[in-house]
MARTISE-677758 format. One record per residue: residue in one letter; y, x, z of N, C-alpha, C in turn. Coordinates in steps of 0.2 Angstrom, whole numbers, padded with zeros to 4 digits, always signed. Last residue first. Layout:
BEGIN
AYXZYXZYXZ/...
//
This chain:
BEGIN
X-0013-0208+0235-0010-0208+0242-0004-0211+0243/X-0028-0208+0225-0020-0210+0227-0018-0211+0234/X-0036-0192+0222-0036-0198+0226-0028-0201+0226/X-0049-0185+0211-0042-0186+0212-0041-0193+0218/X-0062-0174+0217-0060-0180+0214-0052-0182+0215/X-0060-0157+0219-0063-0164+0221-0058-0169+0218/X-0054-0146+0213-0060-0144+0216-0063-0151+0219/X-0045-0140+0199-0046-0145+0204-0053-0145+0207/X-0030-0132+0193-0037-0131+0195-0040-0136+0202/X-0018-0134+0182-0021-0135+0188-0027-0134+0188/X-0007-0126+0174-0014-0127+0172-0017-0129+0179/X+0011-0130+0172+0005-0127+0175-0001-0130+0172/X+0025-0128+0167+0018-0130+0163+0012-0127+0166/X+0038-0126+0171+0032-0122+0173+0025-0122+0170/X+0052-0127+0163+0046-0130+0164+0040-0125+0165/X+0068-0125+0168+0062-0121+0168+0057-0125+0169/X+0084-0125+0162+0079-0131+0165+0073-0125+0163/X+0094-0118+0158+0095-0120+0165+0089-0124+0167/X+0095-0106+0145+0092-0112+0147+0093-0112+0155/X+0102-0094+0140+0106-0100+0142+0103-0106+0145/X+0088-0089+0132+0095-0088+0135+0099-0094+0136/X+0072-0093+0141+0077-0093+0136+0084-0093+0136/X+0068-0090+0154+0066-0088+0148+0069-0088+0142/X+0083-0085+0165+0078-0090+0162+0074-0087+0155/X+0084-0074+0177+0084-0074+0170+0080-0079+0167/X+0089-0073+0194+0083-0076+0190+0086-0077+0182/X+0092-0063+0208+0094-0064+0201+0088-0067+0197/X+0097-0065+0225+0090-0065+0220+0093-0067+0213/X+0102-0055+0239+0104-0058+0232+0097-0058+0228/X+0104-0046+0249+0102-0052+0250+0103-0056+0244/X+0109-0033+0248+0112-0037+0248+0112-0044+0249/X+0095-0028+0249+0100-0024+0253+0107-0029+0254/X+0086-0033+0241+0085-0033+0248+0093-0031+0251/X+0088-0040+0226+0092-0035+0230+0091-0037+0237/X+0076-0044+0214+0078-0045+0222+0082-0040+0225/X+0074-0053+0200+0076-0047+0203+0078-0049+0210/X+0064-0058+0186+0066-0059+0192+0068-0053+0196/X+0064-0064+0170+0065-0058+0174+0067-0061+0181/X+0061-0076+0163+0061-0070+0159+0060-0063+0165/X+0048-0086+0171+0056-0085+0170+0056-0078+0164/X+0037-0089+0176+0038-0093+0168+0045-0091+0167/X+0033-0084+0187+0030-0081+0181+0032-0084+0175/X+0038-0092+0195+0040-0086+0196+0039-0083+0189/X+0027-0103+0196+0034-0104+0195+0038-0099+0192/X+0015-0097+0200+0016-0101+0194+0022-0104+0192/X+0018-0088+0210+0019-0086+0203+0019-0090+0198/X+0028-0098+0222+0024-0093+0220+0024-0092+0211/X+0038-0102+0236+0037-0102+0228+0033-0096+0225/X+0035-0112+0248+0033-0105+0246+0032-0105+0238/X+0045-0123+0257+0042-0121+0251+0040-0114+0249/X+0049-0136+0270+0048-0128+0266+0044-0129+0262/X+0058-0147+0280+0055-0146+0273+0054-0138+0270/X+0051-0143+0297+0058-0143+0291+0055-0142+0285/X+0041-0141+0306+0046-0148+0306+0050-0149+0301/X+0038-0127+0302+0033-0132+0303+0036-0139+0302/X+0044-0115+0302+0045-0121+0298+0041-0127+0298/X+0043-0103+0310+0045-0107+0312+0048-0113+0309/X+0034-0094+0305+0041-0095+0303+0045-0100+0305/X+0022-0098+0309+0023-0092+0311+0031-0091+0309/X+0019-0111+0303+0021-0112+0309+0023-0105+0313/X+0017-0107+0290+0025-0111+0291+0026-0112+0299/X+0006-0102+0290+0011-0097+0290+0018-0101+0291/X-0005-0112+0291-0002-0107+0297+0004-0104+0297/X-0002-0127+0283-0004-0120+0283+0000-0116+0289/X-0006-0141+0280-0005-0139+0286-0005-0131+0287/X+0000-0143+0263-0005-0142+0268-0001-0140+0275/X+0000-0145+0244+0003-0147+0252-0003-0146+0257/X+0005-0137+0231-0001-0137+0235+0002-0138+0242/X+0012-0144+0217+0013-0141+0223+0007-0143+0227/X+0017-0144+0199+0012-0145+0205+0012-0141+0211/X+0030-0145+0189+0028-0141+0194+0024-0145+0198/X+0041-0149+0180+0034-0149+0178+0029-0145+0183/X+0054-0139+0182+0052-0145+0182+0044-0144+0180/X+0069-0133+0190+0062-0132+0188+0058-0138+0187/X+0085-0129+0186+0082-0135+0188+0075-0133+0185/X+0098-0119+0191+0092-0119+0188+0089-0125+0192/X+0111-0114+0197+0111-0120+0194+0104-0122+0190/X+0102-0122+0211+0107-0121+0207+0109-0114+0204/X+0087-0126+0211+0091-0120+0214+0097-0118+0209/X+0077-0139+0212+0083-0137+0209+0086-0130+0214/X+0063-0145+0205+0065-0141+0211+0072-0138+0208/X+0057-0162+0202+0062-0156+0199+0063-0152+0206/X+0044-0167+0211+0050-0169+0207+0053-0162+0206/X+0027-0163+0208+0032-0161+0213+0038-0165+0208/X+0010-0168+0210+0016-0167+0204+0022-0167+0209/X-0001-0161+0222+0003-0167+0219+0008-0164+0215/X-0014-0156+0230-0011-0155+0224-0007-0161+0222/X-0017-0152+0247-0017-0158+0242-0013-0156+0237/X-0031-0141+0256-0023-0144+0252-0024-0149+0247/X-0039-0135+0269-0039-0141+0263-0031-0140+0261/X-0042-0117+0272-0040-0124+0274-0038-0129+0267/X-0052-0104+0278-0051-0109+0273-0048-0115+0274/X-0051-0089+0284-0051-0096+0286-0049-0100+0280/X-0051-0076+0284-0058-0079+0281-0056-0086+0282/X-0033-0071+0276-0040-0070+0283-0045-0074+0279/X-0025-0073+0265-0027-0066+0267-0033-0066+0274/X-0033-0088+0260-0028-0083+0261-0030-0076+0263/X-0038-0103+0251-0041-0096+0253-0033-0092+0254/X-0040-0120+0250-0035-0114+0250-0038-0108+0252/X-0046-0133+0240-0048-0129+0247-0043-0122+0244/X-0040-0149+0236-0042-0143+0235-0044-0139+0241/X-0038-0165+0229-0039-0161+0235-0042-0154+0234/X-0025-0173+0221-0031-0168+0221-0031-0165+0227/X-0015-0189+0220-0018-0182+0223-0023-0178+0222/X-0002-0198+0212-0010-0194+0213-0011-0189+0215/X+0005-0209+0223+0006-0202+0220-0001-0200+0219/X+0006-0221+0231+0004-0221+0224+0004-0214+0219/X+0022-0225+0240+0015-0223+0239+0013-0224+0232/X+0038-0217+0237+0033-0223+0241+0026-0220+0240/X+0048-0207+0238+0044-0210+0231+0040-0216+0231/X+0054-0205+0249+0058-0207+0244+0054-0210+0239/X+0042-0202+0258+0046-0208+0259+0050-0210+0254/X+0037-0192+0250+0033-0198+0250+0038-0204+0252/X+0046-0182+0254+0046-0184+0247+0042-0191+0246/X+0043-0180+0266+0049-0182+0265+0050-0185+0258/X+0030-0177+0267+0030-0184+0268+0037-0185+0268/X+0031-0164+0260+0026-0169+0258+0029-0175+0261/X+0038-0157+0270+0041-0159+0264+0036-0165+0261/X+0029-0157+0281+0036-0159+0281+0040-0163+0276/X+0019-0149+0276+0018-0156+0277+0024-0160+0278/X+0024-0138+0265+0022-0140+0271+0022-0146+0271/X+0019-0132+0249+0023-0135+0253+0020-0137+0259/X+0017-0118+0236+0015-0123+0242+0021-0126+0246/X+0012-0113+0221+0019-0113+0225+0015-0119+0231/X-0001-0098+0219+0003-0105+0218+0008-0106+0221/X-0001-0084+0220-0003-0088+0213+0000-0095+0213/X+0008-0075+0230+0005-0081+0230+0005-0084+0222/X+0017-0064+0229+0011-0062+0230+0006-0069+0230/X+0030-0067+0227+0026-0064+0221+0019-0063+0222/X+0040-0078+0234+0033-0076+0235+0029-0072+0230/X+0052-0084+0241+0051-0081+0235+0045-0077+0237/X+0052-0099+0251+0051-0092+0251+0049-0090+0244/X+0065-0111+0254+0059-0109+0250+0060-0101+0250/X+0070-0126+0262+0070-0119+0263+0065-0116+0260/X+0077-0140+0256+0071-0137+0257+0073-0129+0257/X+0084-0157+0255+0085-0149+0256+0079-0147+0258/X+0078-0169+0243+0076-0166+0249+0078-0159+0250/X+0079-0171+0229+0085-0173+0233+0083-0172+0240/X+0068-0166+0223+0067-0173+0224+0073-0175+0227/X+0071-0153+0233+0066-0155+0229+0067-0163+0229/X+0083-0138+0233+0082-0146+0234+0077-0149+0229/X+0085-0124+0242+0084-0127+0237+0084-0135+0239/X+0090-0108+0250+0089-0114+0250+0089-0119+0243/X+0078-0094+0251+0083-0097+0247+0084-0105+0249/X+0073-0079+0259+0072-0086+0258+0079-0089+0254/X+0062-0065+0260+0068-0067+0256+0067-0075+0256/X+0057-0058+0276+0055-0060+0270+0062-0064+0266/X+0058-0051+0289+0061-0049+0282+0060-0050+0276/X+0054-0059+0299+0049-0055+0296+0052-0051+0290/X+0065-0067+0302+0065-0061+0306+0060-0057+0303/X+0071-0070+0283+0069-0071+0290+0068-0066+0295/X+0086-0068+0275+0081-0065+0277+0079-0069+0284/X+0093-0077+0262+0093-0077+0268+0087-0071+0269/X+0103-0076+0245+0096-0078+0250+0098-0076+0258/X+0112-0082+0231+0112-0078+0238+0106-0081+0242/X+0109-0080+0215+0108-0084+0222+0107-0080+0228/X+0114-0078+0199+0113-0075+0206+0113-0081+0211/X+0106-0077+0183+0109-0082+0188+0109-0079+0195/X+0109-0063+0171+0105-0068+0176+0110-0073+0181/X+0118-0055+0166+0114-0061+0161+0110-0065+0166/X+0122-0046+0174+0128-0050+0171+0124-0056+0166/X+0111-0040+0181+0116-0044+0185+0121-0049+0180/X+0106-0033+0171+0103-0038+0173+0107-0043+0178/X+0116-0024+0168+0114-0028+0163+0111-0034+0165/X+0115-0017+0181+0121-0021+0178+0119-0027+0173/X+0101-0017+0190+0103-0015+0184+0110-0020+0182/X+0101-0016+0208+0100-0020+0202+0104-0019+0196/X+0098-0001+0215+0102-0007+0214+0099-0010+0208/X+0088+0008+0219+0094+0007+0223+0097+0001+0221/X+0071+0001+0213+0077+0007+0213+0082+0004+0218/X+0058-0001+0204+0060-0001+0211+0065+0004+0212/X+0053-0011+0192+0057-0006+0193+0059-0007+0200/X+0039-0017+0181+0043-0018+0187+0047-0011+0188/X+0035-0024+0165+0039-0018+0170+0041-0022+0176/X+0035-0033+0153+0030-0030+0156+0031-0024+0161/X+0046-0039+0147+0044-0032+0144+0038-0029+0149/X+0046-0052+0152+0046-0051+0146+0043-0043+0142/X+0046-0049+0167+0040-0050+0163+0040-0051+0157/X+0052-0038+0175+0054-0039+0170+0047-0042+0166/X+0057-0036+0192+0051-0039+0188+0052-0042+0182/X+0064-0026+0203+0066-0030+0196+0059-0032+0192/X+0070-0024+0218+0065-0024+0215+0066-0029+0209/X+0080-0012+0227+0080-0018+0224+0074-0017+0219/X+0083-0007+0246+0081-0006+0239+0082-0013+0236/X+0084-0008+0258+0091-0003+0255+0089-0003+0248/X+0072-0013+0262+0078-0015+0265+0085-0013+0261/X+0060-0010+0260+0063-0011+0254+0070-0013+0255/X+0051-0006+0270+0053-0001+0267+0059-0003+0261/X+0041-0020+0267+0042-0015+0272+0046-0008+0268/X+0037-0029+0258+0043-0029+0258+0046-0023+0263/X+0021-0023+0249+0026-0027+0253+0032-0026+0253/X+0009-0021+0239+0015-0019+0241+0019-0023+0243/X-0008-0020+0244-0002-0025+0243+0003-0020+0243/X-0022-0013+0235-0018-0015+0240-0013-0020+0239/X-0030-0013+0224-0032-0008+0229-0026-0008+0236/X-0039-0028+0219-0033-0025+0219-0035-0019+0224/X-0051-0037+0218-0051-0031+0214-0045-0025+0216/X-0048-0048+0226-0049-0049+0219-0050-0041+0215/X-0043-0051+0239-0041-0045+0236-0041-0045+0228/X-0051-0062+0242-0045-0062+0239-0043-0057+0236/X-0062-0057+0251-0064-0057+0243-0057-0058+0239/X-0054-0044+0263-0056-0052+0260-0057-0053+0252/X-0050-0033+0268-0057-0032+0264-0059-0039+0261/X-0038-0023+0273-0039-0029+0271-0046-0030+0266/X-0030-0015+0285-0034-0014+0280-0039-0021+0279/X-0012-0011+0286-0018-0015+0289-0023-0015+0283/X-0006+0006+0288-0007+0001+0284-0014-0005+0286/X+0007+0016+0296+0001+0013+0297-0001+0007+0292/X+0015+0029+0287+0015+0022+0289+0008+0019+0291/X+0020+0042+0283+0017+0041+0289+0018+0034+0292/X+0034+0036+0272+0030+0041+0275+0027+0039+0281/X+0037+0028+0256+0035+0026+0263+0032+0032+0266/X+0048+0028+0244+0045+0031+0247+0044+0030+0256/X+0054+0020+0229+0052+0019+0237+0046+0025+0237/X+0056+0020+0216+0061+0025+0220+0059+0023+0228/X+0040+0020+0213+0046+0021+0209+0051+0024+0214/X+0030+0022+0226+0031+0018+0221+0038+0017+0218/X+0020+0030+0238+0026+0030+0233+0025+0025+0227/X+0016+0035+0255+0015+0030+0249+0022+0029+0244/X+0009+0046+0264+0015+0045+0260+0013+0040+0255/X+0000+0046+0275+0005+0051+0275+0011+0049+0271/X-0005+0030+0283-0005+0034+0277+0002+0040+0277/X-0018+0025+0295-0011+0028+0294-0011+0033+0287/X-0025+0009+0295-0025+0017+0294-0019+0020+0293/X-0031-0005+0305-0026-0001+0301-0028+0006+0300/X-0040-0020+0308-0039-0013+0309-0034-0010+0305/X-0036-0037+0313-0039-0033+0308-0036-0025+0311/X-0037-0053+0318-0037-0045+0321-0039-0041+0315/X-0028-0066+0309-0035-0061+0311-0033-0057+0314/X-0023-0084+0306-0022-0077+0310-0028-0074+0311/X-0022-0094+0291-0023-0091+0298-0022-0084+0301/X-0016-0097+0278-0022-0101+0282-0024-0100+0289/X-0008-0086+0275-0007-0092+0273-0011-0097+0279/X-0009-0074+0290-0010-0076+0283-0007-0083+0282/X-0005-0061+0299-0004-0069+0299-0004-0071+0292/X-0015-0051+0309-0012-0052+0302-0011-0059+0301/X-0012-0041+0323-0013-0047+0321-0010-0048+0315/X-0021-0025+0325-0015-0029+0323-0017-0037+0322/X-0030-0013+0335-0030-0018+0330-0023-0021+0329/X-0041-0001+0341-0034-0003+0340-0034-0009+0334/X-0053+0006+0342-0050+0002+0348-0043-0003+0346/X-0049+0019+0331-0054+0016+0335-0051+0013+0341/X-0040+0017+0316-0039+0020+0323-0045+0015+0327/X-0051+0019+0301-0046+0015+0305-0045+0018+0313/X-0049+0033+0291-0052+0030+0295-0049+0026+0300/X-0048+0038+0274-0045+0036+0279-0049+0033+0284/X-0055+0042+0262-0057+0046+0267-0051+0043+0274/X-0052+0036+0250-0046+0042+0252-0048+0045+0259/X-0062+0028+0250-0061+0031+0245-0058+0037+0247/X-0058+0019+0261-0065+0023+0262-0064+0029+0255/X-0047+0013+0255-0047+0018+0262-0053+0021+0263/X-0053+0006+0245-0047+0012+0244-0048+0016+0250/X-0060-0004+0252-0063+0001+0247-0059+0007+0246/X-0050-0011+0259-0056-0006+0262-0060-0002+0258/X-0034-0009+0253-0040-0012+0253-0045-0008+0257/X-0019-0010+0263-0024-0006+0258-0031-0010+0259/X-0002-0016+0263-0009-0016+0265-0012-0012+0261/X+0016-0017+0268+0010-0016+0264+0004-0015+0267/X+0024-0031+0275+0020-0025+0276+0015-0024+0271/X+0027-0045+0273+0031-0040+0277+0029-0033+0278/X+0025-0053+0259+0021-0049+0264+0027-0046+0268/X+0031-0059+0248+0029-0064+0253+0025-0059+0259/X+0031-0050+0238+0037-0051+0241+0036-0057+0247/X+0020-0040+0233+0020-0046+0236+0026-0046+0240/X+0013-0032+0220+0019-0033+0221+0019-0041+0225/X-0003-0025+0221+0000-0031+0221+0007-0032+0223/X-0009-0010+0215-0006-0014+0221-0002-0020+0219/X-0020+0002+0210-0017-0005+0209-0016-0009+0215/X-0015+0019+0210-0019+0013+0213-0016+0007+0212/X-0013+0035+0201-0010+0029+0204-0015+0024+0205/X-0018+0044+0214-0018+0038+0211-0016+0039+0203/X-0013+0055+0228-0019+0053+0224-0016+0046+0221/X-0003+0056+0238-0002+0061+0232-0009+0059+0227/X-0005+0046+0246-0005+0053+0249-0007+0058+0243/X-0005+0036+0234-0006+0036+0240-0010+0043+0242/X+0005+0027+0221+0002+0035+0224+0001+0034+0231/X+0002+0014+0212+0005+0016+0218+0002+0022+0219/X+0006+0002+0198+0003+0009+0202+0008+0011+0207/X+0005-0016+0201+0009-0009+0198+0006-0003+0201/X+0004-0033+0197+0000-0026+0199+0003-0020+0197/X+0006-0050+0201+0010-0042+0196+0007-0037+0200/X-0003-0063+0198-0001-0059+0202+0001-0052+0198/X+0000-0078+0189-0004-0073+0191-0001-0069+0195/X+0005-0082+0175+0004-0085+0180-0001-0081+0184/X+0008-0074+0164+0011-0070+0170+0010-0076+0174/X+0001-0077+0152+0006-0080+0153+0010-0079+0159/X-0010-0069+0153-0006-0067+0148+0001-0071+0149/X-0013-0062+0171-0015-0068+0166-0009-0066+0160/X-0009-0053+0180-0016-0056+0180-0017-0060+0174/X+0002-0042+0175+0001-0048+0177-0007-0049+0176/X+0006-0025+0177+0002-0029+0174+0000-0036+0177/X+0019-0015+0175+0017-0019+0178+0012-0023+0173/X+0024+0002+0177+0019-0002+0173+0017-0008+0177/X+0040+0006+0184+0033+0004+0184+0030+0001+0179/X+0054+0015+0178+0050+0009+0178+0042+0010+0179/X+0063+0026+0188+0058+0026+0183+0054+0019+0183/X+0070+0031+0197+0071+0024+0196+0067+0022+0190/X+0060+0043+0206+0067+0041+0204+0066+0034+0203/X+0043+0044+0200+0049+0046+0203+0056+0044+0201/X+0025+0042+0203+0032+0040+0198+0038+0042+0203/X+0015+0058+0200+0018+0052+0204+0024+0050+0202/X+0004+0059+0186+0011+0062+0191+0012+0057+0194/X-0013+0055+0190-0007+0055+0186-0002+0057+0190/X-0025+0051+0199-0021+0059+0198-0015+0060+0193/X-0031+0039+0188-0029+0042+0194-0028+0050+0193/X-0022+0032+0174-0027+0035+0177-0026+0038+0183/X-0012+0016+0172-0012+0025+0172-0018+0026+0176/X-0020+0001+0166-0017+0005+0170-0016+0013+0170/X-0029-0005+0158-0021-0003+0155-0017+0001+0160/X-0040-0008+0164-0040-0002+0159-0033-0001+0157/X-0037-0019+0171-0037-0014+0174-0036-0007+0171/X-0039-0032+0165-0031-0028+0163-0032-0021+0167/X-0050-0038+0170-0050-0035+0163-0044-0031+0161/X-0048-0038+0183-0052-0032+0181-0052-0031+0174/X-0040-0049+0183-0037-0043+0185-0041-0037+0182/X-0049-0058+0177-0042-0057+0174-0039-0051+0176/X-0059-0059+0187-0060-0056+0180-0054-0055+0177/X-0051-0064+0199-0055-0058+0198-0056-0055+0190/X-0048-0078+0193-0043-0072+0195-0046-0066+0195/X-0061-0083+0191-0056-0083+0185-0051-0077+0186/X-0066-0084+0203-0069-0080+0200-0065-0079+0194/X-0055-0093+0211-0057-0086+0212-0060-0082+0208/X-0051-0105+0208-0047-0101+0204-0050-0093+0205/X-0057-0114+0215-0060-0114+0208-0056-0108+0205/X-0050-0114+0227-0057-0112+0225-0059-0111+0220/X-0034-0108+0224-0037-0112+0226-0046-0110+0224/X-0024-0094+0232-0030-0097+0227-0033-0104+0229/X-0013-0082+0239-0017-0090+0239-0020-0090+0232/X-0007-0070+0240-0015-0071+0239-0016-0077+0239/X+0004-0069+0254+0003-0069+0246-0006-0070+0246/X+0009-0066+0266+0007-0073+0264+0005-0074+0257/X+0006-0058+0281+0005-0056+0273+0003-0064+0270/X+0014-0051+0294+0013-0055+0289+0011-0054+0282/X+0008-0042+0307+0011-0041+0301+0010-0048+0297/X+0011-0037+0325+0009-0042+0320+0012-0040+0313/X+0014-0026+0330+0008-0029+0334+0007-0034+0328/X+0022-0014+0320+0021-0018+0326+0015-0022+0326/X+0017+0003+0317+0016-0004+0315+0018-0008+0321/X+0029+0018+0317+0022+0015+0318+0024+0007+0316/X+0037+0027+0314+0037+0024+0320+0033+0020+0321/X+0036+0034+0300+0033+0036+0306+0033+0032+0313/X+0044+0029+0290+0044+0035+0293+0041+0036+0299/X+0048+0012+0294+0046+0017+0289+0049+0023+0292/X+0040+0000+0304+0046+0003+0303+0044+0010+0299/X+0034-0018+0303+0033-0011+0302+0039-0007+0301/X+0040-0030+0315+0039-0027+0308+0037-0019+0308/X+0043-0031+0327+0036-0035+0325+0036-0033+0318/
//
């Protein structure tokens, strides 16, 4: 099902869970990404090698957005790719594929599973993709042209990272792809052991308002999402009368799904306690793909992840390292600025 590195080819299905945004967020997100584009290294700069840090550009100043890093494609670049730990495979934008003269394979397509639905998409074969210590050779990349790309040249997904680690240091504005998590990061962070879904995505056990929840760490998602099983479990405990905002949710496909924005009880990832989070709930397609339709589940997006000092994922050992923004702090306020597209309703 997953892509294989080194020319073995792409499976018939790819998962791309990131790129979530509410309808009102679209224009602002695109502008924010474009405004920081000038900070990126220029095309045809030397390729990043070894464990060198990559320059990371968050799409907003408070890091509540997507993390963009320079990636070399077929020796050209660097180009702006979104780091998306919620995607099982890297992708390329229609614009960049044309710029590099890459032609989709005639008559062949793959199924792309996104947040809101599935779609058949074309793919191109890239000879070499380089980002930090990561090099992927002769790999097919799905071609994505939906508006939610918001100016990015591609998505850097989890494929090829099985033996790697990724450090997102939000305070120093950098991303490091290397063989191991730095010793200093390991000693200063909270380590949380993770599991891997069959699509290679990283999940952790959490509790939300006392409800046991399986959570996916998704740096490609702007917002944190919950499935209806989690919404209903919390409703049973809290009772009626929760203020709810209705919004529209876009994913990697053209399908748009309704979502309900509700304030969440504290999200507890022992020993961390995350407060002041609003979650978008809905019957999202991706939870069906993961087999999590009937079990309370959460996609933890950049509205939460971007509030920490650093986030590191050790894919080989299946460990997640989180450093709070304040030394020794175990409570992380998300301080969200919600985007509402319809009147509030009590439910």
